[in-house]
C-alpha distance (Angstrom), angle and dihedral (degrees) to the residues before:
residue distance angle dihedral
M1 . . .
P2 3.79 . .
I3 3.75 109.8 .
L4 3.70 114.2 -136.4
S5 3.88 101.6 -176.4
M6 3.71 143.3 -21.2
F7 3.72 128.1 -149.1
Y8 3.83 138.0 155.5
G9 3.89 90.9 -2.4
I10 3.79 92.3 -51.2
V11 3.76 120.2 124.7
I12 3.85 115.3 -155.1
Y13 3.87 117.5 -160.9
M14 3.78 144.3 159.4
Y15 3.72 131.4 -150.9
A16 3.75 124.1 -137.1
Y17 3.84 116.8 -113.4
D18 3.88 88.6 9.8
N19 3.82 99.0 142.2
R20 3.76 98.8 99.9
Q21 3.87 106.2 77.4
H22 3.82 103.0 41.1
K23 3.77 98.8 26.2
R24 3.78 90.5 -148.2
P25 3.72 133.4 87.8
H26 3.80 105.3 -92.5
F27 3.80 145.0 147.6
H28 3.76 134.4 -148.6
A29 3.87 129.6 -113.8
R30 3.60 129.3 -160.7
Y31 3.84 129.0 -167.7
A32 3.78 122.4 167.8
E33 3.92 103.0 -51.5
F34 3.64 93.4 -17.9
T35 3.79 129.5 101.2
A36 3.65 135.9 179.6
A37 3.82 143.5 176.8
I38 3.81 111.3 -139.2
A39 3.81 130.0 -166.4
I40 3.77 112.2 -124.0
D41 3.82 95.5 -149.9
D42 3.81 97.7 60.1
G43 3.77 107.5 1.6
E44 3.86 91.5 -112.1
L45 3.72 118.1 161.8
L46 3.86 106.9 -116.8
E47 3.80 98.4 178.9
G48 3.77 141.7 -7.3
E49 3.70 124.6 12.4
L50 3.79 147.9 -97.2
P51 3.76 130.5 -165.4
R52 3.82 109.7 -84.4
A53 3.92 94.0 -111.7
K54 3.75 93.8 49.8
M55 3.87 92.0 45.5
K56 3.94 87.6 55.8
L57 3.85 89.4 49.5
V58 3.88 89.2 51.9
Q59 3.83 92.8 45.3
A60 3.84 90.9 51.4
W61 3.88 89.3 49.3
V62 3.80 90.1 49.2
E63 3.86 91.0 53.2
I64 3.85 88.4 53.4
H65 3.80 97.6 43.2
R66 3.75 104.9 31.3
E67 3.84 94.6 122.1
D68 3.80 92.4 47.3
L69 3.99 90.0 49.1
M70 3.87 88.5 49.0
A71 3.74 91.0 50.2
D72 3.82 89.3 49.0
W73 3.85 92.7 47.8
A74 3.89 87.8 54.0
L75 3.75 89.3 55.6
A76 3.83 96.0 41.0
V77 3.82 94.1 53.5
Q78 3.78 88.4 55.9
G79 3.68 90.6 51.2
L80 4.00 93.8 -109.5
P81 3.71 123.8 136.0
A82 3.84 115.5 -91.0
Q83 3.74 121.9 -130.2
R84 3.77 127.3 -114.8
I85 3.85 116.5 -100.6
K86 3.73 126.0 -151.5
P87 3.72 115.9 -98.9
L88 3.83 125.8 -117.7
E89 3.82 107.3 -89.8
């Protein structure tokens, strides 16, 4: 589970070869006991859940780093290591 970023207790990660289940570019977020799969293109929740305030932080981070996330997605579906992305500040 390559970690892409961490901020406000949220861990963002992306699995290699993870394009089969959701069929969309996405990443995973974990906060406490909550986990979620989130689409890169629009920040839509694909699976799981996060507390509302944490989800808003993640969606704001997606807006800022969408290009970086898409670049990491391109690497991940090829089985290559993703690059770290700056946290939300």
